[in-house]
N, CA, C and O of each residue as an XYZ file, in Angstrom:
696
protein
N    -143.316    127.183     99.692
C    -143.490    128.037    101.125
C    -144.480    129.191    100.390
O    -144.075    129.523     99.276
N    -145.698    129.838    100.841
C    -145.961    130.885    100.636
C    -145.539    131.994    101.183
O    -145.474    131.963    102.412
N    -145.163    133.178    100.548
C    -144.470    134.884    101.270
C    -145.323    134.542    102.205
O    -144.852    133.737    103.009
N    -146.696    134.945    102.441
C    -147.437    134.919    103.598
C    -146.659    134.098    104.641
O    -146.006    134.524    105.593
N    -146.850    132.945    104.289
C    -146.501    132.032    105.466
C    -144.601    132.971    106.001
O    -144.106    133.328    107.071
N    -144.167    133.000    104.599
C    -142.461    133.449    105.218
C    -142.784    134.822    105.987
O    -141.918    135.194    106.779
N    -143.644    135.417    105.879
C    -143.678    137.038    106.266
C    -144.255    136.737    107.818
O    -144.059    137.568    108.705
N    -144.984    135.484    108.079
C    -145.520    135.272    109.323
C    -144.182    134.633    110.170
O    -143.937    135.203    111.233
N    -143.410    133.642    109.836
C    -142.417    133.009    110.050
C    -141.338    134.256    110.834
O    -140.853    134.180    111.963
N    -141.222    135.023    110.143
C    -140.494    136.351    110.071
C    -141.025    136.859    111.315
O    -140.639    136.300    112.342
N    -141.792    137.763    111.403
C    -142.437    137.930    112.393
C    -142.326    137.210    114.084
O    -142.054    137.744    115.159
N    -142.619    135.999    113.776
C    -142.523    135.510    114.829
C    -141.171    135.113    115.550
O    -141.053    134.703    116.705
N    -139.849    135.397    114.298
C    -138.789    134.798    114.940
C    -138.597    136.341    115.442
O    -138.304    136.355    116.638
N    -138.672    137.532    114.911
C    -138.534    139.064    115.146
C    -138.709    139.148    116.765
O    -137.835    139.506    117.554
N    -140.084    138.721    117.091
C    -140.713    138.960    118.461
C    -139.648    137.576    119.444
O    -138.840    137.856    120.330
N    -139.950    136.233    118.983
C    -139.350    135.249    120.260
C    -138.334    135.781    120.282
O    -137.939    135.740    121.447
N    -137.274    136.543    119.342
C    -135.746    136.750    119.560
C    -135.777    138.155    120.470
O    -134.984    138.367    121.387
N    -136.933    139.162    120.014
C    -136.947    140.662    120.345
C    -135.797    141.180    119.492
O    -134.838    141.737    120.025
N    -135.894    140.970    117.916
C    -134.941    141.647    116.807
C    -135.862    142.998    116.750
O    -137.081    143.021    116.915
N    -135.129    143.969    116.518
C    -135.409    145.295    116.655
C    -136.405    146.342    117.672
O    -137.019    147.386    117.452
N    -136.219    145.522    118.813
C    -136.029    145.751    120.292
C    -135.213    146.498    121.151
O    -134.050    146.094    121.146
N    -135.444    147.509    121.932
C    -134.490    147.745    122.008
C    -133.986    147.698    123.631
O    -134.599    148.160    124.594
N    -132.379    146.834    123.632
C    -132.065    145.967    124.959
C    -132.980    146.463    125.629
O    -134.098    146.059    125.308
N    -132.931    147.276    126.540
C    -133.733    147.375    128.166
C    -135.156    146.641    127.317
O    -135.846    145.900    128.017
N    -135.419    146.763    126.416
C    -137.100    146.013    126.349
C    -137.003    144.688    126.408
O    -138.027    144.101    126.757
N    -136.001    144.008    126.151
C    -135.770    142.468    125.616
C    -136.333    141.845    127.179
O    -135.783    142.158    128.235
N    -137.033    141.299    127.128
C    -137.417    140.188    128.269
C    -136.116    139.119    128.240
O    -135.228    138.952    127.404
N    -136.511    138.228    130.004
C    -136.077    137.239    129.782
C    -135.631    136.249    129.292
O    -134.552    135.696    129.504
N    -136.676    135.912    128.428
C    -137.381    134.883    127.722
C    -136.774    135.247    126.554
O    -136.161    134.241    126.196
N    -136.532    136.461    125.448
C    -135.980    136.593    124.653
C    -133.940    136.952    124.642
O    -133.160    136.993    123.690
N    -133.803    137.064    125.511
C    -132.164    136.879    126.149
C    -131.919    135.610    126.089
O    -131.451    135.153    125.046
N    -132.197    134.728    127.254
C    -132.149    133.433    126.788
C    -132.453    132.486    125.571
O    -131.700    131.533    125.374
N    -133.347    132.675    124.887
C    -133.258    132.560    123.836
C    -132.331    132.383    122.814
O    -132.125    131.421    122.073
N    -131.584    133.943    122.941
C    -130.166    134.942    121.988
C    -129.270    133.643    122.533
O    -128.700    132.888    121.746
N    -129.233    133.526    123.586
C    -128.238    132.577    124.395
C    -128.129    131.590    124.256
O    -127.132    131.029    124.709
N    -129.018    130.950    123.621
C    -128.951    129.744    123.389
C    -128.456    129.355    122.392
O    -127.576    128.495    122.392
N    -129.027    130.037    121.097
C    -129.137    129.998    119.853
C    -127.462    130.522    119.504
O    -126.918    130.102    118.482
N    -126.795    131.384    120.369
C    -125.442    132.253    120.527
C    -124.483    131.201    120.671
O    -123.532    131.007    119.914
N    -124.851    130.384    121.907
C    -124.060    128.930    122.503
C    -123.772    128.427    121.384
O    -122.690    128.559    120.813
N    -125.095    127.570    120.832
C    -124.720    126.417    119.817
C    -124.143    127.127    118.292
O    -123.559    126.522    117.393
N    -124.400    128.148    118.320
C    -124.171    128.577    117.042
C    -122.063    128.774    117.068
O    -121.306    128.671    116.103
N    -121.790    128.999    118.195
C    -120.449    129.545    118.805
C    -119.994    127.708    118.795
O    -118.927    127.417    118.255
N    -120.563    126.960    119.200
C    -120.134    125.582    119.173
C    -119.266    124.872    117.796
O    -118.253    124.238    117.500
N    -120.467    125.491    117.247
C    -120.194    125.122    115.685
C    -118.657    125.905    115.141
O    -117.735    125.339    114.553
N    -118.746    127.564    115.606
C    -117.685    128.457    114.909
C    -116.151    127.400    115.844
O    -114.996    127.059    115.588
N    -116.685    127.331    116.443
C    -115.183    126.578    117.819
C    -114.560    125.176    116.885
O    -113.415    124.725    116.850
N    -116.087    124.621    116.018
C    -115.315    123.090    115.647
C    -114.879    123.673    114.653
O    -113.732    123.226    114.623
N    -114.962    124.340    113.828
C    -114.711    124.827    111.819
C    -113.242    125.840    112.357
O    -112.345    126.364    111.696
N    -113.414    125.817    113.281
C    -111.688    126.769    113.788
C    -111.003    125.733    114.278
O    -111.624    124.799    114.787
N    -109.571    125.723    114.206
C    -108.298    124.715    114.515
C    -108.754    125.065    116.080
O    -109.102    125.998    116.803
N    -108.352    122.821    116.063
C    -108.007    122.653    117.798
C    -107.347    123.926    118.818
O    -107.701    124.386    119.904
N    -106.251    124.220    117.911
C    -105.293    125.347    118.676
C    -106.170    126.577    119.371
O    -106.400    127.036    120.491
N    -106.478    126.789    118.111
C    -107.167    128.258    119.204
C    -107.740    128.477    120.361
O    -107.798    129.421    121.149
N    -108.301    127.024    120.281
C    -108.941    127.028    121.934
C    -108.179    127.075    123.167
O    -108.602    127.469    124.254
N    -106.425    126.414    122.771
C    -105.607    126.257    123.457
C    -104.979    127.776    123.736
O    -104.212    128.079    124.650
N    -105.552    128.712    122.621
C    -104.810    130.019    123.339
C    -103.146    129.722    123.341
O    -102.408    129.738    124.327
N    -102.759    129.429    121.844
C    -101.147    128.662    121.792
C    -100.243    130.276    121.372
O     -99.058    130.448    121.658
N    -101.111    131.314    120.662
C    -100.445    132.325    120.560
C    -101.098    133.377    120.729
O    -102.305    133.272    120.945
N    -100.501    134.631    120.680
C    -101.701    136.059    120.563
C    -102.514    135.706    119.539
O    -103.714    135.500    119.718
N    -101.887    135.599    118.291
C    -103.313    135.135    117.200
C    -104.202    134.148    117.303
O    -105.136    134.024    116.511
N    -104.003    133.433    118.203
C    -105.456    132.572    118.969
C    -106.296    133.195    119.886
O    -107.508    133.097    120.075
N    -105.433    133.847    120.416
C    -106.581    134.111    121.603
C    -106.955    135.559    121.256
O    -107.807    135.969    122.045
N    -106.620    136.416    120.387
C    -107.452    137.644    120.047
C    -108.309    137.146    118.911
O    -108.752    138.045    118.197
N    -108.654    135.871    118.573
C    -109.613    135.475    117.911
C    -110.469    135.114    118.917
O    -111.592    135.572    118.708
N    -110.372    134.371    120.092
C    -111.265    134.244    121.118
C    -112.097    135.257    122.093
O    -113.213    135.172    122.605
N    -110.997    136.330    122.130
C    -111.466    137.313    122.893
C    -112.134    137.928    122.049
O    -113.240    137.973    122.589
N    -112.248    138.588    120.798
C    -112.436    139.322    119.668
C    -114.498    138.616    119.313
O    -115.540    139.271    119.336
N    -114.270    137.071    119.029
C    -115.835    136.751    118.908
C    -116.289    136.766    120.587
O    -117.207    137.452    121.037
N    -115.453    135.879    121.352
C    -116.549    136.388    122.573
C    -117.128    137.764    122.647
O    -118.344    137.889    122.501
N    -116.426    138.736    122.847
C    -116.986    140.283    122.848
C    -117.740    140.589    121.937
O    -118.272    141.693    122.059
N    -118.000    139.971    120.997
C    -118.841    140.069    119.894
C    -120.131    139.359    120.302
O    -121.212    139.909    120.512
N    -119.914    138.331    120.367
C    -121.057    137.393    120.618
C    -121.824    137.534    122.033
O    -122.884    136.965    122.294
N    -121.183    138.300    122.812
C    -121.898    138.913    123.832
C    -123.127    139.820    123.591
O    -124.312    139.688    123.899
N    -122.203    141.125    122.707
C    -123.716    141.766    122.170
C    -124.687    141.617    121.028
O    -125.392    142.528    120.595
N    -124.647    140.085    120.479
C    -125.810    139.496    119.997
C    -126.867    139.462    121.292
O    -127.954    140.036    121.352
N    -126.165    138.528    122.428
C    -127.169    137.938    123.269
C    -127.710    139.145    123.963
O    -128.772    139.051    124.577
N    -127.012    140.347    123.906
C    -127.458    141.464    124.988
C    -128.597    142.279    124.261
O    -129.658    142.638    124.772
N    -128.206    142.482    123.078
C    -129.161    143.321    121.763
C    -128.726    144.398    121.209
O    -129.309    145.027    120.326
N    -127.342    144.741    121.861
C    -126.761    145.830    121.520
C    -126.015    145.927    120.229
O    -125.508    146.991    119.873
N    -125.917    144.514    119.320
C    -125.643    144.956    117.945
C    -126.779    144.120    117.454
O    -127.555    143.637    118.279
N    -127.003    143.824    115.642
C    -127.535    143.561    115.156
C    -127.766    141.694    115.321
O    -126.909    141.036    114.730
N    -128.582    141.097    115.886
C    -128.412    139.337    116.167
C    -127.731    138.527    114.813
O    -126.818    137.746    115.082
N    -128.056    138.646    113.633
C    -128.053    137.807    112.946
C    -126.780    138.595    112.163
O    -125.836    137.819    112.009
N    -126.572    139.694    111.731
C    -125.312    139.614    111.231
C    -123.755    139.403    112.189
O    -122.675    138.886    111.904
N    -124.313    140.118    113.483
C    -123.000    139.924    114.408
C    -122.966    138.189    114.372
O    -121.812    137.788    114.520
N    -123.964    137.092    114.211
C    -123.382    136.076    114.160
C    -122.952    135.476    112.594
O    -122.141    134.556    112.491
N    -123.543    136.061    111.499
C    -122.613    136.146    110.486
C    -121.060    136.086    110.721
O    -120.390    135.066    110.560
N    -120.558    137.339    111.133
C    -119.178    138.035    111.867
C    -118.398    136.806    111.917
O    -117.619    136.126    111.250
N    -118.920    136.854    112.894
C    -118.491    135.539    113.803
C    -117.728    134.506    112.383
O    -116.621    134.455    111.848
N    -118.590    134.047    112.273
C    -118.045    133.291    111.060
C    -117.268    133.438    110.053
O    -116.730    132.518    109.436
N    -117.152    134.783    109.799
C    -116.010    135.650    109.079
C    -114.882    135.290    110.031
O    -114.049    134.422    109.770
N    -114.903    136.048    111.218
C    -114.050    135.891    111.893
C    -113.156    134.513    112.155
O    -111.983    134.582    112.523
N    -113.658    133.594    111.985
C    -113.266    132.148    112.263
C    -112.809    131.299    111.045
O    -111.862    130.523    111.178
N    -113.416    131.418    109.945
C    -112.302    131.988    108.633
C    -111.105    132.673    107.802
O    -110.339    132.458    106.862
N    -111.443    133.625    108.753
C    -110.003    134.708    108.759
C    -108.863    134.009    109.459
O    -107.710    133.936    109.033
N    -109.296    133.540    110.509
C    -108.286    132.969    111.343
C    -107.843    131.828    111.071
O    -106.774    131.443    111.545
N    -108.573    131.089    110.268
C    -108.104    129.566    109.196
C    -107.504    129.799    108.458
O    -106.589    129.073    108.069
N    -107.887    131.253    107.839
C    -107.369    131.360    106.540
C    -105.680    131.544    106.869
O    -104.798    130.809    106.424
N    -105.457    132.903    107.901
C    -104.096    133.365    108.295
C    -103.400    131.862    108.589
O    -102.280    131.580    108.162
N    -103.921    131.279    109.088
C    -103.404    129.930    110.040
C    -103.221    129.364    109.078
O    -102.113    128.975    109.447
N    -103.355    128.765    107.714
C    -103.410    128.055    106.538
C    -102.225    128.887    105.817
O    -101.419    128.288    105.105
N    -102.122    130.548    106.057
C    -101.097    130.822    105.540
C     -99.352    130.725    106.456
O     -98.160    130.573    106.191
N     -99.933    130.857    107.196
C     -98.505    130.511    108.111
C     -98.181    129.468    108.340
O     -97.407    129.197    109.258
N     -98.671    128.664    107.595
C     -98.164    126.845    107.625
C     -97.093    126.813    106.590
O     -96.091    126.101    106.657
N     -97.434    127.788    105.458
C     -97.062    127.682    104.007
C     -96.392    128.740    103.994
O     -95.881    128.849    102.879
N     -96.114    129.610    104.674
C     -95.019    130.730    104.928
C     -94.469    130.940    105.936
O     -95.090    131.896    106.401
N     -93.477    130.612    106.804
C     -92.391    131.780    107.482
C     -92.628    132.656    108.113
O     -93.106    133.081    109.165
N     -92.059    132.907    106.981
C     -92.640    134.757    106.961
C     -93.616    135.801    107.840
O     -93.465    136.712    108.654
N     -95.044    134.883    106.964
C     -96.281    134.871    107.529
C     -96.402    134.562    109.029
O     -96.901    135.231    109.934
N     -95.942    133.634    109.036
C     -96.097    132.804    110.136
C     -95.436    133.296    111.522
O     -95.567    132.768    112.626
N     -94.570    134.631    111.125
C     -93.893    134.558    111.996
C     -94.318    136.453    112.210
O     -93.971    136.884    113.310
N     -94.665    136.982    111.730
C     -95.388    138.215    111.173
C     -97.016    138.121    112.004
O     -97.618    139.174    112.212
N     -97.533    136.976    112.370
C     -98.756    136.415    113.088
C     -98.714    136.247    114.226
O     -99.454    136.659    115.119
N     -97.292    135.240    114.261
C     -97.804    134.548    115.225
C     -96.370    134.835    116.286
O     -96.069    134.247    117.325
N     -95.623    136.014    115.544
C     -94.356    135.528    116.267
C     -93.049    134.900    116.067
O     -92.805    134.395    114.971
N     -92.179    134.878    117.011
C     -90.885    134.183    116.803
C     -89.901    133.501    118.413
O     -89.356    134.087    119.348
N     -90.009    132.570    118.191
C     -89.235    131.963    119.623
C     -87.651    132.609    119.527
O     -86.989    132.781    118.503
N     -87.182    132.978    121.273
C     -86.106    133.507    121.144
C     -85.370    132.941    122.378
O     -85.992    132.283    123.212
N     -83.756    133.246    122.526
C     -83.083    132.727    123.342
C     -82.853    133.380    124.562
O     -82.377    134.513    124.615
N     -83.252    132.547    125.797
C     -83.101    133.337    126.828
C     -81.831    133.048    127.602
O     -81.419    133.775    128.506
N     -81.155    131.779    127.131
C     -80.361    130.968    128.251
C     -79.509    130.310    126.955
O     -80.071    129.569    126.149
N     -78.344    130.604    126.871
C     -77.376    129.732    125.833
C     -76.051    129.203    126.568
O     -75.164    129.918    127.033
N     -76.091    128.093    126.574
C     -75.010    127.320    127.069
C     -74.769    127.937    128.592
O     -73.606    128.329    128.689
N     -75.503    128.128    129.756
C     -75.604    128.807    130.961
C     -75.725    129.965    130.822
O     -75.869    130.403    131.963
N     -75.769    130.935    129.987
C     -75.340    132.307    129.780
C     -76.539    132.595    129.670
O     -77.271    132.076    128.827
N     -77.039    133.771    130.801
C     -77.850    134.640    130.483
C     -77.943    135.427    128.693
O     -76.958    135.831    128.076
N     -79.539    135.466    128.138
C     -79.207    136.778    126.711
C     -80.519    138.228    127.568
O     -81.706    138.552    127.514
N     -79.330    138.604    128.211
C     -79.931    139.809    128.944
C     -80.798    140.564    127.707
O     -81.970    140.919    127.833
N     -80.024    140.731    126.545
C     -81.154    141.517    125.655
C     -82.465    141.241    125.593
O     -83.408    141.908    126.018
N     -82.456    139.827    124.824
C     -83.915    139.198    124.967
C     -84.410    138.975    125.494
O     -85.559    138.747    125.116
N     -83.960    138.755    127.346
C     -84.875    138.693    128.258
C     -85.849    140.196    128.458
O     -87.057    140.434    128.489
N     -84.608    141.005    128.568
C     -85.201    142.590    128.442
C     -86.606    143.023    127.426
O     -87.714    143.430    127.775
N     -85.922    142.690    125.736
C     -87.020    142.584    124.912
C     -88.568    141.677    125.313
O     -89.727    141.796    124.916
N     -87.935    140.823    126.220
C     -89.141    140.208    126.576
C     -90.447    140.133    127.701
O     -91.545    139.607    127.885
N     -89.369    141.151    128.348
C     -90.045    141.258    129.665
C     -90.086    140.411    130.829
O     -90.844    140.356    131.798
N     -89.091    139.782    130.483
C     -88.480    138.409    131.631
C     -86.908    138.805    132.575
O     -85.712    138.974    132.339
N     -87.823    138.808    133.706
C     -86.826    138.723    134.928
C     -85.862    137.714    135.346
O     -86.408    136.667    134.997
N     -84.764    137.413    135.882
C     -84.230    136.543    136.164
C     -84.685    135.723    137.092
O     -83.969    134.762    137.371
N     -85.822    135.869    137.714
C     -86.505    135.555    139.360
C     -87.497    135.045    138.361
O     -87.927    134.020    138.891
N     -88.352    135.257    136.715
C     -88.869    134.360    136.086
C     -88.688    133.638    135.905
O     -89.320    132.679    136.346
N     -87.638    133.531    135.078
C     -86.403    132.381    134.019
C     -86.236    131.900    135.573
O     -86.621    130.745    135.386
N     -85.946    131.944    136.952
C     -85.286    130.932    137.890
C     -86.287    130.627    138.399
O     -85.967    129.817    139.269
N     -87.944    130.845    138.418
C     -89.404    130.121    138.750
C     -89.513    129.397    137.855
O     -89.925    128.274    138.144
N     -89.163    129.726    136.194
C     -89.375    128.557    135.572
C     -88.575    127.527    135.423
O     -88.998    126.499    134.894
N     -87.419    127.626    135.822
C     -86.675    126.627    135.498
C     -86.408    125.545    136.997
O     -85.520    124.694    137.044
N     -87.103    125.746    137.794
C     -87.509    124.719    138.767
C     -88.799    124.540    138.781
O     -89.111    123.753    139.675
N     -89.963    125.051    137.989
C     -91.050    124.268    137.961
C     -90.983    123.202    136.595
O     -91.510    122.089    136.611
N     -90.356    123.674    135.613
C     -90.218    123.276    133.893
C     -88.925    122.105    133.953
O     -88.791    121.015    133.398
N     -88.195    122.756    134.747
C     -86.864    122.032    134.653
C     -86.523    121.441    135.563
O     -85.633    120.608    135.394
N     -86.877    121.561    136.380
C     -86.312    120.528    138.052
C     -85.270    121.013    138.063
O     -84.401    120.186    137.784
N     -84.645    122.656    138.385
C     -83.485    122.511    138.587
C     -82.910    124.197    138.407
O     -82.851    124.705    137.287
N     -82.618    124.751    139.320
C     -81.859    125.857    139.676
C     -80.475    126.729    139.294
O     -80.203    127.922    139.421
N     -79.828    125.737    138.838
C     -79.167    125.821    138.028
C     -78.376    126.340    136.824
O     -77.789    125.484    136.162
N     -78.295    127.374    136.518
C     -78.742    127.891    135.056
C     -76.767    127.331    134.570
O     -76.160    127.778    133.598
N     -76.393    126.651    135.242
C     -75.166    126.400    134.170
C     -75.455    124.583    133.668
O     -74.843    123.744    133.007
N     -76.743    124.651    134.433
C     -77.139    123.126    133.754
C     -77.909    123.157    132.153
O     -77.932    122.328    131.243
N     -78.421    124.334    132.287
C     -79.326    124.699    130.340
C     -78.607    124.883    129.554
O     -77.792    125.797    129.679
N     -78.630    124.173    128.566
C     -77.907    124.168    127.442
C     -78.817    125.343    126.689
O     -78.172    126.246    126.157
N     -80.271    125.394    126.605
C     -80.948    126.343    126.452
C     -81.872    126.467    126.408
O     -82.594    125.497    126.178
N     -82.493    127.951    126.635
C     -84.259    127.827    127.378
C     -84.639    129.051    126.235
O     -84.000    130.068    125.967
N     -85.881    128.567    125.691
C     -86.186    129.834    124.630
C     -87.515    130.024    125.153
O     -88.151    129.092    125.645
N     -88.061    131.482    125.044
C     -89.433    131.872    124.776
C     -90.024    131.459    123.398
O     -89.791    131.865    122.259
N     -90.700    130.702    123.789
C     -91.757    130.330    122.610
C     -92.746    131.131    122.206
O     -93.096    132.130    122.835
N     -93.420    130.618    120.789
C     -94.402    132.038    120.338
C     -95.634    131.797    121.171
O     -96.694    132.315    120.822
N     -95.562    131.033    122.265
C     -97.007    130.562    122.670
C     -96.753    132.035    124.697
O     -97.562    132.617    125.420
N     -95.467    131.936    124.675
C     -95.315    133.117    125.546
C     -94.539    132.001    126.969
O     -93.909    132.538    127.879
N     -94.744    130.430    126.911
C     -94.346    129.426    127.424
C     -92.302    129.746    127.368
O     -91.869    130.366    126.397
N     -91.491    129.346    128.261
C     -90.574    129.125    128.696
C     -89.970    127.842    128.336
O     -89.941    127.307    129.445
N     -89.478    127.010    127.537
C     -88.894    125.960    127.111
C     -87.698    125.963    127.374
O     -87.060    126.973    127.075
N     -86.807    124.484    128.215
C     -85.398    124.435    128.710
C     -85.222    123.081    127.951
O     -86.103    122.297    127.596
N     -83.496    122.974    127.742
C     -83.032    121.744    127.229
C     -82.217    122.067    128.007
O     -81.961    123.254    128.207
N     -81.304    120.573    128.953
C     -80.729    120.618    129.914
C     -79.233    120.519    129.103
O     -79.038    120.277    127.911
N     -78.408    120.750    130.012
C     -76.814    120.127    129.459
C     -76.893    119.225    129.732
O     -77.567    118.863    130.696
N     -75.878    118.084    128.598
C     -75.906    116.351    129.675
C     -74.331    116.709    130.201
O     -73.745    115.941    130.964
């Protein structure tokens, strides 16, 4: 491909996507094309990310989704450089993946970036300090007991934990 052909292609892409244009001057077609490209690129990013990042199992996973969504929206509306923003999305997905791998191999890193489970009930007794630390009221715990453990009798709970995801898990006494 000749240099003049590359310049022509570059000018075509710039005009087509409204690159270098003030956000207020973008046309419907330019914003729609940007949205289409961002959508397809985001699908690729999501496929590159771990499956659990979409499930938002921990704050670590939720942060990735929120930051990427916010950032990529700016690529669509023209308030951030288009290709640089898309590239940064890939960098964030890669960082998330690297930190996830580090957490897999290092329990300490896992606790640092994902948190750790804490006991809320032990042998039918409330662990009030842990409940307070996690802002879990007795009413919150009772609601989850009814919904997830199918009981409202605290003495039937051997152990209840607030997991790293924020969900409360229950093991009933036998």
